[in-house]
C-alpha positions as semicolon CSV with decimal commas, in nm:
position;residue;x (nm);y (nm);z (nm)
1;M;-4,260;6,205;2,819
2;W;-4,268;5,837;2,914
3;L;-4,233;5,716;2,556
4;H;-3,882;5,694;2,422
5;K;-3,718;5,560;2,112
6;K;-3,501;5,254;2,151
7;S;-3,153;5,309;2,023
8;E;-2,993;5,067;1,781
9;S;-2,729;4,979;2,037
10;S;-2,993;4,859;2,284
11;A;-3,151;4,644;2,012
12;L;-2,810;4,494;1,936
13;T;-2,758;4,426;2,305
14;V;-3,088;4,237;2,322
15;V;-2,989;4,025;2,021
16;S;-2,646;3,963;2,171
17;N;-2,794;3,862;2,506
18;R;-3,046;3,633;2,335
19;R;-2,764;3,461;2,148
20;K;-2,558;3,424;2,465
21;L;-2,859;3,269;2,639
22;K;-2,918;3,024;2,354
23;D;-2,547;2,929;2,344
24;T;-2,543;2,877;2,721
25;L;-2,854;2,660;2,707
26;L;-2,700;2,458;2,421
27;H;-2,400;2,391;2,645
28;V;-2,636;2,278;2,923
29;I;-2,810;2,039;2,683
30;L;-2,472;1,908;2,570
31;Q;-2,376;1,832;2,931
32;L;-2,706;1,652;2,984
33;V;-2,681;1,427;2,675
34;Q;-2,311;1,345;2,687
35;P;-2,211;1,004;2,828
36;G;-2,235;1,043;3,205
37;G;-2,492;1,323;3,174
38;A;-2,832;1,314;3,342
39;I;-3,031;1,243;3,025
40;A;-2,783;0,983;2,903
41;N;-2,798;0,811;3,244
42;Q;-3,174;0,858;3,272
43;Q;-3,140;1,047;3,598
44;G;-3,328;1,342;3,733
45;P;-3,663;1,487;3,636
46;I;-3,698;1,369;3,275
47;D;-4,011;1,581;3,220
48;A;-3,820;1,898;3,313
49;Q;-3,526;1,800;3,093
50;S;-3,750;1,735;2,794
51;Q;-3,931;2,065;2,853
52;L;-3,593;2,243;2,851
53;V;-3,513;2,087;2,513
54;R;-3,856;2,183;2,374
55;D;-3,824;2,540;2,500
56;L;-3,475;2,571;2,356
57;L;-3,605;2,467;2,015
58;L;-3,861;2,748;2,027
59;I;-3,604;3,024;2,085
60;P;-3,526;3,175;1,744
61;T;-3,162;3,220;1,657
62;D;-2,974;3,335;1,353
63;K;-2,631;3,180;1,404
64;P;-2,611;2,897;1,657
65;D;-2,280;2,753;1,770
66;L;-2,255;2,471;1,516
67;N;-1,976;2,294;1,704
68;V;-2,194;2,254;2,013
69;A;-2,494;2,155;1,801
70;L;-2,291;1,886;1,624
71;N;-2,159;1,757;1,957
72;I;-2,517;1,729;2,083
73;I;-2,618;1,532;1,774
74;E;-2,314;1,306;1,810
75;S;-2,390;1,237;2,177
76;V;-2,755;1,159;2,106
77;C;-2,655;0,923;1,824
78;K;-2,409;0,743;2,052
79;F;-2,676;0,716;2,321
80;S;-2,929;0,578;2,070
81;W;-2,676;0,327;1,940
82;L;-2,592;0,208;2,291
83;E;-2,961;0,168;2,375
84;K;-3,011;-0,055;2,071
85;T;-2,711;-0,276;2,151
86;L;-2,814;-0,342;2,512
């Protein structure tokens, strides 16, 4: 029969892969917003970068990497502060 029951291990693998994807994308965002990054330097396709951030916000997650998230916030705050002082 073509119908089959998903095992719990396959469901856990999907959750694990989803979390790995979200963590990897958070690292990409961190690289983009850090000083010297493409967003911080206003380089590259800004519309694509902003779409990446919007899409990342839509991916549900249960336990994000807080260290990376805090580093992103810190970098954005530094960038905002620098923009205001220039």
